[in-house]
N, C-alpha and C positions, 0 to 999 in steps of 0.2 A: 504494500500500500504506500503510495506516495503522499507524504505529508505536505501541507502548505508551508510549514516551517517546523522543523524538528526542535522541540523545546527541551529535550532530554538534558542537555548540559545546563540549561537555565533552572531546571527544577531542583537539582542538587540532591544530596542523600536525604533519606527520610529521617535518619538519626545521625548525630555526630559520629565520626569515626572512633569507635571504641570497641572493646572486646564484646562480642555479642553473646548473650546467654545461650541462644539456639542459633548458631550461624547457619545461614541458608545460602545456597548457591545463587538463587535469583531473587533475593529478598526485595530489592528495589523495583523489580520488573512490574509487579501489579500496580504500584503507584504510578510508575511511568506510563503504563497503558491507560490508566484512568485519567490522568491529567492531560496526556496528549489528546485523548478523545474529547475531553471537555474543551480544550483549546481549539481543536479543529471545528467542533460544532459551533462554538461561539463565533469563530471567524466566518464560518459558512452563513451564520445568521446576520452578518454585517458588522460585527465588532472589530475594532482595530486591534493590532497587536498590543498597543499600550492599554486599551480598555480591558482586554483579557488578562494581561499581566497584573493590572491593578486589582481586578476581581480575584485572581488566584492568590494574591497576597493579602486579601481582606479576610474578614471573618465569614464571608459567604460560603466558602467550601466547608468550613467547620459546621456551620448551621445546617447545611444540606446533609452532611455526614451524620449529624446528630439525629436526623429524622429518617424519612423513608429510604433515602439513598443508602444510608448506613445499614439499615435493616436488609436491604437487597444485597449489599456487599457481604454481609455476614452470612446470609443464606447461600450465596455463591461459594463462599469459603467452606461451608458445611457440605455442599454438593461436591466440591473438589475433594474434600476429605473422604467422603463416602466412596468416590471413584478410586482414590489412591490407597485405601485401607488394605486391600488384598496385596498389593505390591509391597507395602511397608511390612506387612506381617511375614511375607515370604522373604523379605530382605533384598528385594530387587528394586531398581529404579525405573 
């Protein structure tokens, strides 16, 4: 998929670089996918790069994640866990 503008480098790490309790291979990837999608949808709806950047740095994303969007993401995580359980039990990736 071609992005209008790849904002991966602008997003930065989800947490400061420190020793993770549960280090994961692709920990930042879900956040990158979510925010890249939000960026692209807002640009497609006519927002400028500056408007999207300002919104992403505001409390707006937090308010959305505290509501229905957060519930949907949590359910997506549960579904992913259910799909991956068998492989984890077998010790395969």
